Structure formats: structure tokens, C-alpha cells
DRENFI-783711 format. One record per residue: residue in one letter; x negated, y, z of N, C-alpha, C in turn. Coordinates in pm, whole numbers, plus 50000, padded with zeros to 5 digits. Each point is the difference from the previous one (the first is absolute). Layout:
BEGIN
AXYZXYZXYZ;...
END
This chain:
BEGIN
M076168271587462499804989350096498524998550042;H499145000549901498624998150035499455011650088;D500535012649978499545010850083500394999050142;K500934990450028500434999150138499164991850083;Y499204991049941499194990750076498485002649973;E499244994550092498604999649993499474985950020;A498844995849943499534987050026499055001650126;V499994989050080499024998850115499194987549967;I498735002049989499104988749940498774998550087;G499684987550022498804996050071499274989849920;L498715000349997499174990249922499234990650094;E499894987549956499014991550062499044995049887;V498805004050024498924996949904499164989450056;H499874988949918499154987950037498645002249919;L498945001850073498705003449940499124987850016;Q499584994049882499094988150012498525006250014;L499274994850099498705005250026498914993749912;K498925007949985498844995049913499064990850091;T500574990350053499164990850084499564987449910;K498814994750031499594988649925500664987250041;S500565000650118500664987850055501435003550057;K500734991350038501405002450035500025005050146;A501205003950046500115007250133499584991150113;Y500324987649996499814991250113499244986349963;S499374999749884499274988749963498845004649905;S499244991449961498735002449910500434996849859;D501174997549961500484997249865499575012849922;P499504998449876499615011649914501225007149945;V499875012549964501045008349942499435005149867;T500464994549895499655004549863501314999549914;Y500325011549939501125000449919499814992549860;G501034993249960500024993849866499304986150000;E499804994450118499464985649997501124990049974;Q499584987349977500944989849967500954998650122;P501304997749975500954998450110499544989550106;N500175003550125499774990950114498484994450002;S499185009749959498494996050003499295007650114;Q500695008950067499355008050109500744997950131;I500184987350039500734995750114499144990850089;S500404997750117499344990050090501034995850105;P499734990350086500984996350096500385011050091;I499135010250024500435010550083501075009349943;S499795003649876501065008049934501254992749965;L499874986149996501204992849973500754996150125;G499295003450116500734998350129500054985250052;H498944992049962500004986450039499964998550148;P500564990550063499914998350142498564999150049;G499835006050116498614999950070499115010649942;T500275008649900499205009849957500265013150073;L498995008050012500155012650081499565012949915;P500705010250010499535011849927498915007050073;R499225008049920498905009050051500125013549938;M499965010250079500205013349954498885004649908;N500295006649883499105005649914499765015050049;T498815002650045499825012950065500015012049908;Q499804996349862500065011249903501435005049985;V500974991950031501375004850005500205011150103;I499434997350116500085009450106499385013249969;D498774999349942499295011349963500735008549890;S500594992749907500805007349893501255007050067;A500684993250081501115006250060499695012550090;I498864999450066499565011750076499685011549911;R499294996949893499585010449903501225006849937;L500974992049963501235006049936500785008150103;G500054994150121500785008050102499365013250037;M498624999950007499385012250030500185010849891;A499914995249870500255009349884501345006050002;L501094993150057501265004050003500445006650131;G499055002050092500285005450128500804992850091;C499944986749986500774990950090499384999350146;D500774995450091499354995650137499644985149978;I498734997050037499524986549986500204992750124;R500694988950002500244991350115498704993350035;R499704999250130498844994950047500194984250031;V501124995750045500194985550018501034994549901;N499644992349907500794995849894500254985050013;E501384996950003500454986550016500734995649868;F500124987049977500574995449875501264991950030;A500814999349903501294992850012500234990649882;R500924991050015500424990849886501385005049958;K500075002649863501295003449945500514987649925;N501014994650058500504985649952501075001349900;Y499774993649894501104998149890499534989549902;F500994993049948499664988649902500145005949863;Y498964997249923499985003349854498994990949941;P500154994549874499084991149944498525005149992;D499885013649978498575004249994499355004550125;L500684996550105499455003150137499564986550070;P498904994249972499734986250041499994997850153;K499695009850079500094997850146501355001450054;G500945006049938501325002850050500055012450079;Y498925007150006499875013050065498855008249947;Q500105012950021498855008849966499425005550133;I498725001450003499355006750115500075014949966;T500565007950100500225014049981499805006750126;Q500385012750011500125007550128501345005750004;D500664996550111501395004150030500105012250090;K499734997450123500205011650101498695008550011;T498864995249953498705007350017499365002449878;P500495009449904499335003049879498735007850027;I498894997349921498825005950031499955015349975;C500985006049924500045013749977501455005050017;N500185011250072501195005550020500085015149957;G501065004249949500125013649965499205002949879;G499525012449981499285004549894500875007249886;E499415004849897500725006549894499125001249869;L500675002849897499335001649861500695011449932;K499275009949961500575012349916499964994949848;V501085002249930500054997349858500325012649934;T499555001349872500315011249909500974995849902;L501095007049986501044996649894499725006549870;A500744997049905499885004749856499975015149993;D500875006550085500165015049994498905006950081;G499004992450054498875006450073500365001150151;S501124996250045500455001450148499414987950068;E499775001550131499444989250077501094994450094;K499964987850037500874994450097499164990350090;T500265000150129499384991150091500824988250039;I499464987949975500704987850025499464994250133;E500904998750097499554994650126499984984349994;L498964994550069499894985950003500544994050132;T500574987949992500394993350125498924991450061;R499414991849910499024990250050499194994249883;I498854994550033499254991749907499624987450079;H500294988449945499644988450077499334989349908;M499194990750060499304989649928500884987949987;E499924994149882500664986749983499364992149883;E500514987949982499574991749892501144999249891;D499564996849879500964999449893500604986249986;A501074998749931500534986949961499434996049863;G500294988349952499634995449870500925006849889;K500044993849885500795006449897500894988749924;S501165003749985501014990249928500095004649857;L499894991249904499995003349857501244993149943;H500945008849944501234994549948500194999449852;D498875004849927500165001849853499064991749922;L499264990350070499034991649933500574986249954;D501054996550083500644986949971501485001049989;P500624994549900501505001949982500784992950108;F499424991650072500844991950096499545001550140;N498835005750025499474999550139499295013650031;S500015003850122499225011450048498694993550039;L498865007249966498654995650036499475008750111;I499194994650088499455006350117498475001649982;D499435012250008498545001750012499625006250129;L499284992150076499715004150141498645007050010;N499375003949891498705008150002500125012150090;R501155006749994500195013150066500334997350145;A500414988850041500484997350137498845001950093;G500205008750102498985003150099499125011349964;T500255007049881499215011449966500275012450091;A499045007050041500095009850090500815012849947;L500965004950078500885011049964500045009950118;L500215012849955500445010250096501375004749951;E500965000350085501295004749968500165014050060;I500195010349908500245013550026501455004050004;V500555003550110501495003150018500205014250020;T500745006649918500335014950020501315002050076;E500145011950049501245004650047500975002149875;P501335000750024500875002849882499985013649952;D498835004449948499755014349980500245003849853;F500174989349909500075002749853501495004149967;R500195008649903501305002849962500164997049851;T499014998549923500074997249848498954989449962;G500304994449885498934991049944498775006749970;E500005013049958498805006749970499065002250113;E500615001250126499145001450119499344986250030;A500814989749986499394986050019498954997649896;Y500085003849882498974998449894498735007450042;A500175012650046498775008450042499284993750116;Y500854993950096499414994650124499264987349957;L500434991649918499334987149960498645004149923;T500085010249914498855004449930498975004250096;E500405007350103498995005350099499484989250086;I500854989750041499454988750082498994992349919;R500354997349873499084992049907498665008149992;R500055013149984498765007549990499234999450125;L500715000950115499295000050130499354986150029;V500654989949969499404986250032498784996949912;R500015006949879498884997649917498825008250045;Y500285012050049498915008250058499414992250133;L500804995150068499564992350123499384986849966;D500174995449874499444988249950500554987650087;I501214999650032500594988750068500994992549912;S500375004649893500854992749903499915006449857;D500224992249905499975005749855501245006649969;G501124996850076501285006749982500684996349865;N499554989449938500624996749866501344993550023;M501085007449961501364993350019500214988849906;E499385000849875500254988849903499354987850051;E499045000250086499404987450051500554996450140;G501005007450051500574997550129499235005050108;S498935008349980499225005450112500705011150067;L501035005049943500805010350070501454997049965;R500774996650104501454996149968500945009450086;C501075003849953500855009950076501444994450009;D500585000750119501504998350018500565012650041;V501165002549956500815012250020501184998150085;N500095007650094501275000250080500755013349976;I501264998949962500705011849957501394999750048;S500525011350044501405001650038500445013749949;I501225003450007500445014049968500895004550109;R500075014050005500915005650105500325014049950;P501095005750049500345014249950499015009550055;H499685010749922499095010150040500515005950141;G498925001050084500285005850133500324989550108;Q500214987849957500214989050097498594995250046;K499984998450131498684995550060499934984950012;E501124993650029499994985050021499694993249873;L499324989050015499634992249877501134989149975;N500294997949879501014989849956499404986449968;T500794991149957499494986649963499025000749894;R498844993650020498915000249898499964986849920;V499445002049879499744989049906498584999349970;E499294988050010498654997749965499984995749852;V498975006749934499894995549856498534994449986;K499944988349933498674993449989499754997849850;N498834993349973499614996849858499695013249920;L499275008950068499725012449933498424999349959;N499754998149872498594997649965499295011349928;S500585012150017499325012449950500465011750069;F499305010450005500395012350064501315006249937;R499954999249863501155004949927501284992450028;N499804986350024501214991950029500525002850139;V499135004450096500505004250124500875011349996;Q499555010249915500825011449976501304997149932;K499974991349903501204997849924500914991550088;A499534991550074500874990750095500775009450104;I499185009650048500635009550102501195008449933;D499685004649880500965008149929501294991149970;F499824987649964501134991849966500794997250124;E499294996250114500594996150118500855011750060;F499425012349989500655011550046501425002149933;N499964998749873501185000749918500994989050027;R499514987850017500834988850023500755000650133;Q499275005250107500685000350130501015011049990;I499655010549939501075011849986501314995149928;A499814992149894501014994649931500844990450072;S499384991750088500694990450093500855007550095;L499505010350060500835007850092501145006849939;A499815004949874501005006249926501264990849974;K499644986449987501034989549978500634995650131;G499515006150111500534994450125499344988050060;E498884995649935499334988150042498995003450116;R499654988850079499125001650108498584996649952;I499005007650046498554995949966499574989250095;H499584988349940499554988550086498455001750015;Q499624995250123498614999250033499474986949932;E499135001749905499624988749914498615003949930;T499494988949951498705001549916500344998249859;R499505009149911500404999449858498584999549925;N500124992949888498884999649905500135010949892;Y498955005649962500065009649887499684992849866;D500885001249904499834994349867499585011649902;A498635000449968499465010149924500645000849863;A500214988249939500514998449862501305006749994;Q500884998050091501395005949996500085013250082;D498955003650073499985011750086501154998950096;I500174989350067501064998550106499434993250121;T500775000250111499574992150113501124988950011;I499544988450045500914987850009499904994350137;P501154996750075499964995550127499224986550005;L499134998750106499234987750026500404992650122;R500185006950109500464994050122500435010750104;S500664995550094500345009550117498725004150066;K499885012550047498755004750058499804994350139;E498784993550026499694995450131499665010550095;D500324998350124499495008450112498814993450062;A499365007850090498794994450061500234987450077;H501144999150061500214988150086500234987249905;D500325001749880500124988549903498644992949978;Y498875007250023498684994149974499414992750125;R500795000650116499544994350125498495002250031;Y499705012550001498615004250038499644994550131;F498754994150014499534998050137498465000249983;P499285001850121498565002250002499244988149931;E498995003649921499224990249930499034993950108;P500244987150028499184993950104498594996149968;D499645000449874498684995849948499005010249985;L500325012650020499195011949980499995008850128;Q498725002750044499695008450113500395014149960;P500375008850087500215014149967498655006549949;V500135008949909498835006349953499955014250063;I498755002650059499725012450070499285009149908;V500525012449978499405010249932499335009350097;D498664999650008499365007750113499385012949938;D499445008850078499455012549959498944998349895;Q499184988950006498944997749899500634997949863;K501064992849996500664997849868500495013449943;I500635008250084500615012949959498875008949949;Q498875000650075498895009249957499394994649870;K499884986949986499454994549877500915003749879;A501364998850027500855003849886499915014249964;K499855008650102499825015049968498705002249926;A499034993750043498555002649925500134994849859;E500764989949972499964994749866501155005549913;M500855008950052501125005649920499485008349886;P500404997049884499615008649881500845012549998;S499515009749915500835011949983501234996949934;L501135005050043501444995849954500295009049880;P500984995749916500305006849882500405014050026;W500815003650103500505013050024498825008450055;E499024994350071498855006750044499155004249876;R499824991549903499195003649878500795009949921;L501354998949996500755010849923499735013650060;E500085001350125499735013250071498565004749970;N499054990550009498645004649978499785004449862;Y500644993349901499765003949853500635014249981;T501135001850051500705013649969499415011750086;T499644996750130499515011050084498605002449986;N499164989449989498505001750007499364999849864;L500684993249900499434997949871500695008749889;G501095005850048500705009949907500774993649888;L500394987850006500714993249896501505003950020;S500734999549885501475002150011500654988350062;R501185001550058500664988850069500224988649904;Y500355003249875500284989849894498724992049982;D498815006549973498774992549974499634991250118;A500175005250121499634992950122500904987950018;A501265001949972501054989350011499674988649900;V499625002949882499674990649893498764991850049;L498995006650048498694994050043500324990650119;T500765004250096500134992150123501044989449987;E500674999349887500984990049979499394985550010;D498684999549961499324987449999498675001950071;K499774991250101498725001950078498824997949917;G499994991449899498844998549913499675012149925;M501045006749945499735013149921499535010050094;S500505000750131499715010550091498504997650039;D499614987650025498664996650030499005003549896;F500434997249875499185003749878499835015649989;F501085006250024499905015249997499055005350102;E500014995050122499115004650103498594996449977;S499754988649926498674996449968499415008949895;I500755005249901499565008949897499685014150060;V500965004050093499855013950054498675000550086;K499524988650050498795000950072498915004449910;D499984996549871498895004249909500405011949914;Y501315002449988500365011149924501235007150070;P499695010550081501035005150088501135008149948;D500155001549865501035007249944501254990849996;A500804999850111501104990550016501045001749889;K500305011449956500995002049900499554994149863;A498775001249964499474993049877500094985050015;V499704994450109499934986150030501474994249991;A500935007750067501394995749994500535000249864;N499655009749908500485001749869499604987649907;I498634996450016499554988449921500614986550041;L500254998750139500574987950049501464998949959;N500705010850015501474999749972500375000049857;T499055002849926500315000449850499314988749919;Q498635002149968499264990049928499954986350060;V499595000150133499824987050068501304992150006;R500985006850052501304993350014500544995149869;S499885008649899500434996549863499374986449949;H498634999350030499304988649957500504987250076;L500275001450135500474988950064501444994749958;N500885010349982501284997149953500104993549865;E499225005049906499994994949866499464985349992;R499174996650084499474986950004500574990850110;S500895005650080500724992950102498944993250092;I498995007750042499004994950090500005007850133;S499424994050105499975007150130498645008850004;L499975008750099498805007850021498744992350019;S500124988550065498824991750029499434994949867;E500685000149900499534994349860499505012549918;Y500085011750055499575012349916498474999449988;P499415001649880498544997249985499115011550042;V500635012150019499135011450023499915002150159;S498775002150051499825002450134500305014050042;A500105002850138500285012550057498755009049963;K498804995350004498805007949963500025003749852;G500434990449918500115002449859500905011549962;L501185000650062500965010149983499465013650056;A499374999550106499385012350060498965005349912;S499164991549939498945004849902500685006049873;L501134994749955500645005349881500545013650041;L500665002150109500555012850036498885010350020;L498864995850049498825009150019499595005049862;L499934990849898499595004349861500915011249947;I501304998150034501075010849955499605013050067;K499774998750129499845012350081498685008449958;E498974991849972498715005449957500125005049852;G501094997849937500175005549856499244991549900;K499554987350035499254991849917500984993449895;V501194997450051500994994449898501375007050025;S500835001149905501255006050004500974990250075;H501095005550050500894991050067500704990449900;S500265004349880500654991349903499004988649964;I498725003149977499034989949966499924990050113;A500005004350124499904991450108501154990550019;A501335006249983501124991950010500234991249887;Q499845005149876500324991949884498934991049941;K498755003550036498954991149943499054993350105;I499555007350092498994994150102500684991050083;L501155003450067500664990950099500504987649929;P500565000649883500334987449931498834990349979;E498835005949973498894991149985499584994150137;M500125007850108499744994650130501024989050040;E501305002349957500934989950027499904986949926;K499155000749888499704987549925498994991750074;G499445005850107499034993150082498555002649972;S499795012549930498685003849970499145001550121;E498724994549993499075001150110499135014150000;L500355008049900499255012849996500775009950088;S499145009650044500675010950081500785009249904;P500945008150056500755009649919499055009549917;L498875003850057499085008449922499354993149893;Q499574987250023499344992049894500934997049883;I501354997750042501004997949891500125012649909;A500085011650068500155012949937498825002449901;E498774997550059498795002649916499864990549892;E500424987050013499834990849900500905003049882;N501205005750027501025002349893499985015049958;N498985007250041499855014649969501285008650036;W500524996750127501085006950058499665010850100;I498775003050017499615010450089500525012949944;Q500555008550085500665011949957498975010749956;E500245005849882499175011149947500275013050072;S499115004450078500225012250075498865010849962;N499484997749879499125009649944500725007549891;S499985013350006500705007949899499444998649868;D498674997049982499404998949872500534987049935;S500104989650073500474987349946501505000649961;L500775008350069501495001049978500235010149876;T499175008849975500295010549889500284992849869;P499314990549952500294993949867501454994850002;F500504993050105501274994550002501055011449998;I499745011150073500955011050005500115006149861;E498905002349939500025006549864500734991649908;K499794986950002500684991349897501534999650028;A500344999450134501424999750029500735013349948;L499305011250014500645013149957500065000749851;S498954993849933500015000749851501094991749937;M500524990450076501034991649949501365006549994;Y500185011250078501335006650007499825014849997;P499515005449875499765014649998501285007550025;E501184995849950501205007450015500494999950150;K499664989150077500304998850136499135010050081;V498755002049949499055009050071500615013649987;E500595003949888500565013549978501225001150094;E500824990350006501194999950085499705002050148;Y498874993950042499575001650139499625014250020;K499175005049908499525013750010501155009950004;N501124996349938501215008150005500944998550114;G499514991950100500644999050122500574987650028;K499964988849924500514987550026499014990850078;K499915004450124498904993950089500164985550019;G501314994849987500234985650022499254990849915;L499395005449888499344991549901498614994950055;L499605005950118498724995950055500024984850020;G501114994650045500104985650021499714992149876;L500435004649886499724994049875498504999149976;F499355010650015498555000349970499204991450110;M500545000950127499364991450102500094985149965;G501144996149944500244985849961499074995649897;E499765009349897499134996549895498514998650047;V499675009250086498634999650059499854986650080;M500924995650079499904988050075500004988349911;K500665000149880499894989449905498634998749940;L499505011849953498745000249939498924995550089;S500105004150134498954995950088500234986450070;K501074993749949500394986550047500275000050157;G500555011950039500455001450143498965003950090;T498695002149952498955003850090499845014550030;A500755008849932499835013550023500625005450139;D499315007350068500425004850135501175010049973;P501284996450042501165007249972499925015150041;K499475002450118499905014350050499005008449910;L498864994649969499035006549927500535001949859;C500704988349946500505001449864500995011749989;S500945000550090500975010750004499455014049999;K498935001450088499335012750008499415003849868;L499284990549942499275002649871500985003249891;L501114992649990501055002149898500585014450014;K500365004350118500505012450019499015010949967;E498774998550032499005010249952499865000649859;K500054987849933499835000349845501275006949934;L501144996350054501245004449926500225015250029;E499575004850122500225013850029498865010349960;N498964994149934499005009249944500105003249863;
END
């Protein structure tokens, strides 16, 4: 039965922007403040108040649209989306109906098997958020927090191009990475900065026409989006198998039970009685704004990935890990300016540095070692002044404790400078060989793998300061004479 059908899925992503004030008022926007502390007569919709456009919202929309290859609308008008709900104090939202600021565009995503898929976009439009209803703090009443009411949003609407929950997961991951690179949103789903609604229907393979769709809300993580799609796909197939009709409706996803639950019949556009917003003038996006956005556009994640693999010689895996986070990518580029061996820089970031961050659950901004400090440490290794193991296991941990000394000073202070003089290494070699006379004979009789045993003893005796290459060379000379 499942092989007979395919899912047809479209996503609506609501992106909260990193503005200091709301979309149409000067009310502050700070996550986690006391309920109803960031409101004013304007955001509460008191009679006689007038909205005023936050220009940063327009700039953010243009930047996102350009990154996604959208057509940017030059004349932007606003509309009122009317509906009653307790957390919507004005009784309507200011949004864009017929004139979205961005049309078209696309985003390529990479799936788990390495294949790529292009997701076509329908539109991106500007709007304001509603407040928040809280149903679990009081046993008898629902509570309303209007701090979020009026917060600036961009809604990104896709074509119904998704076929699986995995594709939706990959798309959301890529959208979050992009908006963080563009610095227009933090994309934190757990804080509500990125919210997603899913529209899903099913149809027999080969059919072109779309069937009745269901909208799923209350999706608070990327993984839950994927799980909700998988559940809804199976639920709709089961309904058809029973001879039931799929109803156009809105459903909530219950993560605890991993099911979707009917919420209400799905509204159509006419149910919202859209009409032009009378209190806002149209916003004109002129050539100057477009050119300014182009000039300020940062390098995008896929552009950096291409540069790292093509020009810097990194593997696609290393490049993908580095570009996953803009902060790590910026850090990498800062180090490479002073130490151009990109592979060595990628290795230390993707292993020691990332391990340090994960173990302490801290962000890169809290990492105590500077880009210049890591570049200096890598240079010590390249110059043969310290071994890689000493650098990774001893010097770097000292730097991560916040030492104000340079890597060289730390090495000198602790006698970790690598012994590269054959005369200074000879006593260690002789002592190591004297400890295993029978192993020396075995080596001479052809058991060459024992060289590692002798190397280990020399490194112990020298406290890790012996130059491994020189040590190996001198050991072989001593054993083969």
C-alpha cells in the first residue's frame, strides 16, 4: 500500500528577525523577559495609534531574497489578515498578501546519501507575529503573553517539492544555516525564532493533480517536523485504505505520543478577509537599496564550501563540517591568514577545538584561544620545535586554561621543546635498547614491527620531546649496525 503513494509536502517557515524593535513599533524585542513587559499602545492596537515600518525588516528580506535567487519586488504594499484569537490584540496581523517582497527562488539541499535536491520557493513576505497563549501554567485558565506580538517575521513559503521527512529536515537545516550566515536571525527553534508549518497530501505515483492537503502545526524541532511528516503520511494512507475521505484541516503534532491531532478545519485565504493596510504607505525598494544589499552580502555557506574544496584543497567532509557554523568558518579563515596550511588548520579545529567546546558545552565565542594563538602553535609543529602530540596534549590544554604565555613560551617553560640533536637523543636510545636485549635480537632477526616499542620507550624517556623522525632514523641505524 505504501509503495503505491507518494507524499506531496510544502513548508511554511516563519523566521523571527534579529531586530532590536518590533516590525511596526519601537517596542523592544528581547527573549525571556517578564510576560507583557515589552508592549505599548501601538503593539496592543489601541485606538488612534499608527504603525511605522521598521526598515531593518525590509533590508533583511532583501538580503535573504538575494541569497536565494528571488525576484525582489520594487513596490511593496501591506495588508491586514483578520481573525480573532486572544493573543492577537489588534484583531488582525499586518502582512503582505498580493505583493510579497520576494518571489520565486530556490535552495539546494544535500541529503544523507550525498545526493542533492533543489527546492523551489513560492514567495517570501514580511509580517508581524502574534502573542503567545500558555495553557500549562494554570490549571483553570489559559494565560496570554503579548511580548511577542508585533515581532518582525519573514515567512518563507516553498512549492510542494518535498517527498519525505528527511528532505524537509535537510531544508530546515540549510535555511537555519543560511539565515545565521546572513545575520538576520539566530534560527533557534527552541526559542521560537524559527517555526515551521507543514502542508502534506498524498497521491498515487504518477498522478500530477494535488489531493486534499492537511496542515500540521506545533512543530518545535527539526526532528519533530520529520516525525510528523512520517506519521501523517502513514495516517492518510491508512484512512484511504479504510475508505475514509481526507479532510482539509489543521492538526497539532503531539511529540509525546508521536501523533497528529485534529485542531480545526483548514481556513482558506478568503476566511481571513484580507484588505489593504490603510495606515502604511507602500515601501519602495529602489536601485540604491539593491546595490547596498549586494555590497553588504557576506560569502554564503555553499560559496565557502566550494572555495575550501577547490582552492584550499580540503576534503568535502572537512569543508562541510567547517561551514556548518559561520563562527567556526570565520575562525578557520582567520587562522589560515597567518598559517596557510588549510588541512592542518581544519584538523585541529575539527578535532581538539570542537572536542573542547563539546565537553564543556560552550560556544566558539567562549573559546579562550585566539586565531593567532592557534596559528603560532601550528607553526611550532611545522618548524619542528614541538611534536604534534606535545602540542595537542600539553601546550593547547594550557592555552585553553587561559594562559597569557605564547605557545613557544609555554613549551620553553615546561621543557617541551623537541630534541632535534642526535647527541642529545643518543642516551635515550641506548637506554631504551638496553631495557629489551631479547627484543633487539628479534628485531635483528627480521621482526621490524618492534621499532614502535623502542620508539615508545624513547618518547617516554624524553618526556615526549624527542623528534620522532630523527628518533626513528637513529634507532634504525643503531639496530642495523
